[in-house]
LUMTORLO-15311 format. One line per 2 residues: number of its first residue (from 1); their letters; for each residue x, y, z of N, C-alpha, C. Coordinates in steps of 0.2 Angstrom, whole numbers, padded with zeros to 4 digits. Each point is the difference from the previous one (the first is absolute). Last residue first. Layout:
residues N
NUM) A) X Y Z X Y Z X Y Z  ...
END
This chain:
residues 108
108) PT) -0051 -0060 0134 0004 -0004 -0005 0001 -0007 0003  -0021 0016 0007 0007 -0001 0002 0003 -0005 -0006
106) LL) -0021 0016 -0004 0001 -0007 0002 0008 0000 0001  -0012 0024 0003 0003 -0005 -0005 0001 -0007 0003
104) PR) -0016 0025 0004 0003 -0006 0002 0003 -0004 -0005  -0002 0028 -0001 -0004 -0007 -0001 0004 -0006 0003
102) DP) 0006 0024 0004 -0006 0001 -0005 -0003 -0006 -0001  0018 0001 0016 -0004 0006 0001 -0006 0000 -0005
100) QV) 0008 -0024 0007 0004 0006 -0003 -0005 0006 0000  0003 -0027 0011 -0004 0007 0000 0005 0005 -0003
98) ML) -0001 -0027 -0004 0004 0005 0003 -0004 0007 -0001  -0010 -0027 0002 0001 0007 -0004 0004 0005 0004
96) VM) -0004 -0028 -0004 0002 0005 0005 0001 0006 -0004  -0004 -0025 -0005 -0005 0005 -0001 0000 0006 0005
94) PL) 0017 -0019 -0013 -0002 0003 0006 -0005 0005 -0001  0002 -0023 -0014 0001 0007 0000 -0001 0003 0006
92) DH) -0001 -0023 -0008 0004 0002 0006 0001 0007 0000  -0011 -0013 -0017 -0003 -0002 0006 0003 0003 0006
90) AS) 0008 0004 -0022 -0007 0003 0001 -0003 -0002 0006  0021 -0008 -0005 0000 0007 0001 -0007 0003 0001
88) RT) 0003 -0023 -0006 0003 0001 0007 0000 0008 0002  -0007 -0007 -0022 -0005 -0002 0005 0003 0001 0007
86) FV) 0014 0006 -0018 -0006 0004 0000 -0005 -0002 0006  0019 -0013 -0004 0002 0006 0003 -0006 0005 0001
84) LR) -0003 -0021 -0012 0002 -0001 0007 0001 0006 0004  -0003 0001 -0023 -0007 -0001 0003 0002 -0001 0008
82) RW) 0018 0003 -0014 -0003 0006 0000 -0007 -0001 0004  0013 -0019 -0005 0003 0004 0005 -0004 0006 0001
80) LQ) -0007 -0014 -0017 -0002 -0003 0007 0004 0005 0005  0004 0005 -0022 -0007 0002 0002 -0002 -0003 0007
78) RA) 0021 -0005 -0009 0000 0007 0001 -0007 0002 0003  0003 -0022 -0008 0003 0001 0006 0000 0007 0003
76) DD) -0008 -0005 -0022 -0005 -0002 0005 0003 0000 0007  0014 0006 -0018 -0005 0005 0000 -0005 -0002 0006
74) AY) 0017 -0016 -0005 0003 0006 0002 -0005 0006 0002  -0006 -0022 -0010 0001 0000 0007 0003 0007 0002
72) DG) -0015 -0009 -0020 0005 0006 0001 0001 0001 0007  -0013 -0019 -0006 0004 0002 -0007 0005 0005 0001
70) CY) -0007 -0017 0020 -0002 0006 -0003 0004 0001 -0006  0003 -0019 0015 -0006 0000 -0004 -0001 0006 -0004
68) RR) 0019 -0004 0015 0000 -0006 -0004 -0006 0000 -0005  0005 0018 0015 0006 -0001 -0004 -0001 -0006 -0004
66) MA) -0017 0004 0016 0000 0005 -0006 0006 -0001 -0004  0000 -0012 0020 -0005 -0003 -0005 -0001 0004 -0006
64) RL) 0014 0008 0017 0003 -0006 -0003 -0005 -0003 -0005  -0008 0018 0013 0005 0002 -0005 0004 -0006 -0004
62) LD) -0015 -0004 0018 -0004 0003 -0006 0005 0002 -0005  0009 -0007 0020 -0003 -0006 -0003 -0004 0003 -0007
60) LN) 0008 0017 0014 0005 -0004 -0003 -0002 -0006 -0004  -0016 0012 0013 0002 0003 -0006 0006 -0003 -0003
58) SL) -0017 -0014 0016 0006 0004 0000 0001 0003 -0007  -0023 -0007 0014 0004 -0001 -0006 0007 0004 0000
56) AE) -0020 -0012 0017 0004 0006 -0001 0005 -0002 -0005  -0024 -0012 0001 0007 0000 0002 0003 0007 -0001
54) QH) -0023 -0005 -0006 0001 0002 0007 0007 -0001 0002  -0008 -0005 -0022 0000 0007 0001 0000 0002 0007
52) SA) 0013 -0022 -0010 -0007 0002 0001 0000 0008 0002  0018 -0012 -0017 -0001 0001 0007 -0008 0002 0001
50) QL) 0016 -0003 -0020 -0003 -0006 0002 -0002 0001 0008  0010 0017 -0015 0004 -0003 0005 -0003 -0007 0003
48) LT) -0011 0013 -0017 0007 -0001 -0002 0004 -0003 0005  -0021 0006 0007 -0001 -0006 -0005 0007 -0001 -0003
46) AA) -0002 0018 0015 -0001 -0006 0003 0000 -0006 -0005  0001 0022 -0008 0006 -0002 0003 0000 -0007 0003
44) SV) -0017 0003 -0020 0001 0004 0006 0007 -0002 0003  -0007 0000 -0026 0000 -0004 0006 0001 0004 0006
42) YP) -0009 0002 -0028 0004 0002 0005 0000 -0005 0006  -0007 0006 -0029 0000 -0005 0006 0005 0004 0005
40) KR) -0017 0012 -0017 0007 -0001 0001 0001 -0004 0006  -0022 0004 -0018 0003 -0002 0007 0008 0000 -0001
38) QG) -0016 0015 -0017 0002 -0007 0001 0004 0000 0007  -0010 0020 -0010 -0004 -0004 0005 0002 -0007 0001
36) NE) 0010 0017 -0014 -0006 -0002 -0003 -0004 -0005 0005  0021 0010 0006 -0004 0005 -0003 -0006 -0002 -0003
34) GR) 0008 -0015 0020 0004 0004 -0006 -0004 0005 -0003  -0001 -0011 0026 -0003 0000 -0006 0004 0004 -0005
32) DF) 0003 -0002 0024 0001 -0007 -0003 -0004 0000 -0006  0001 0019 0015 0007 -0001 -0003 0000 -0007 -0003
30) RR) -0021 0018 0002 0002 -0007 0002 0007 -0001 -0003  -0010 0024 0007 0001 -0004 -0006 0003 -0006 0003
28) IL) -0016 0016 0015 0007 -0002 -0001 0000 -0005 -0006  -0016 0020 0014 0001 -0004 -0006 0007 -0002 -0001
26) AV) -0016 0009 0021 0006 -0001 -0003 0000 -0004 -0006  -0019 0017 0012 0002 -0007 -0002 0007 0000 -0003
24) PT) -0017 0016 0019 0005 0000 -0006 0001 -0008 -0002  -0020 0012 0014 0003 -0006 -0002 0005 0000 -0006
22) DS) -0011 0020 0009 0001 -0004 0006 0002 -0007 -0001  0008 0020 -0017 -0006 -0003 0002 0001 -0004 0007
20) EK) 0017 0011 -0013 -0004 0005 0003 -0006 -0003 0003  0015 -0013 -0014 0004 0003 0006 -0004 0004 0005
18) GW) -0004 -0014 -0022 -0005 0002 0005 0003 0002 0007  0015 -0016 -0014 -0006 0004 -0003 -0004 0002 0006
16) VE) 0027 -0008 -0003 -0006 0001 0004 -0005 0004 -0003  0022 -0017 -0009 -0003 0007 0001 -0006 0000 0004
14) AH) 0023 -0016 -0011 -0006 0001 0005 -0002 0008 0000  0018 -0021 -0012 -0003 0007 -0001 -0006 0000 0005
12) AT) 0020 -0016 0006 -0006 0000 -0004 -0003 0007 -0001  0026 -0004 0006 -0006 0000 0003 -0006 -0001 -0005
10) DI) 0029 0000 0006 -0005 -0002 -0005 -0007 -0001 0003  0019 0016 0011 -0003 -0007 0000 -0005 -0001 -0005
8) GA) 0014 0020 0007 0003 -0004 -0005 -0003 -0007 0000  -0007 0020 0012 0006 -0003 0004 0003 -0005 -0005
6) RS) -0020 0010 -0006 0005 0006 0000 0006 -0003 0003  -0018 -0014 0000 0002 0001 -0007 0006 0005 0000
4) AL) -0011 -0004 0021 0004 -0005 -0002 0003 0000 -0007  -0016 0016 0007 0006 0001 0003 0005 -0006 -0001
2) KM) -0021 -0001 -0009 0004 0006 -0004 0006 0001 0004  -0015 -0016 0009 0003 -0002 -0006 0004 0005 -0004
END
């Protein structure tokens, strides 16, 4: 969550309690609640596109639906782009180390 936040993605506040214990716990603030605990309505991408969760969803279809229904399309589209790039990058990071005299470095 912290890495995604540093990449400019809106994330829920999260922290880990008991990092030194055998059972650390992740505490994540709910994104669907306001300051006083009131519910914030939201829908999933599948619901917005009226698709089943098993169907492959097109990001272009999602963008078209967002243009029609989102209150701040430009900002939401930027957030979607950041999430797509972040997810792709995080899953495809090369885990190759270059050997340096004093320490190994992850390849760019």
